[in-house]
N, C-alpha and C positions, 0 to 999 in steps of 0.2 A: 183698665185695671191691670192688664198684663204687665205694662211697663213699670208699674209701681211695686209689684211683688218683689222685685229684686232687692229693694232697699227697705221694705217693711219688715218688722220683726216677724219671724216665722210663726210665732204663736198666734198672731192675728189672722193668718190665712190658712195655716195647716191645722185646722180644728174640725171637729165633727160637723158643725153647722155649715161652715163655708164650703168645705170639700164635699159634704153631702149634697149641698145645693148644686154645685158644679156637676156632680155625678148624676143628679136627677135631670139636669138640663141635657146632658149627653145621652142618657138612656131613653129619652122620649121617643117612643116608637108609634104612638097613636096619631090620629089626624090632628089632635090638639098639641102636638109636639112643637117645641120652639123652632124658630127658623134655623136653617142651615148655618147662617152667619152667626147666630147666637151660640149654636152648638160648637162651632169652630172656635169662637172666642173662649168658651168654657174649656175646651181642650187646650188652648194656648195658656190659659191660667194654670191649669193642672200641670202642664209641662214646666212652667216657670217654678211652681212650687216644688216639683220633684228635682229640678235643676239647682235649686237653692243650696248654698253651703250649709251643712249642719253636721253634727256628729254622726258617724257611720251607723251606729246602732239605732239612733232616732230615725235616720233616713230609711233604713231597712224596715223598721216597724211601720213607718208611714206608707211605704210602697206596698208592703204586705197587706196593710189594712185597706188599701185602695183596690186590691184584687185586680191589678192591671192586666196580667196575662189572660185570665178567664174572660175579662171584659173585652179585651181586644179580639180574642177568638170569637166571641159572640158577635161583635160588630163585623168582623170579616165575613162571617157566614151570611150576613144580611146584605152585602154588596152585590150588585148585579153581576152575574158571571163568576162570582166568588164562591168557592166551595169550602169555605172555612179555612182553618190553618193548614190543611193538607193540600189546598189548591185544586182539588178534584172537582 
């Protein structure tokens, strides 16, 4: 899917349903969470969406709605040996 996002109309992939699904895949923390490979693929798709050309205001709204910084901070805190954003 990642390789097709570059040429697909942004409205087809940057919407609440599709981005929400990708975020759910990434946020899986339970034993029933998707495989690491699937989570990596979801991250790649989100990266492609954010990297896509679009008007600056639209892109900023998309990035803010995805709450990327708080999400990455939470993920970093969950890595072995990671102490969150401060690295402690």
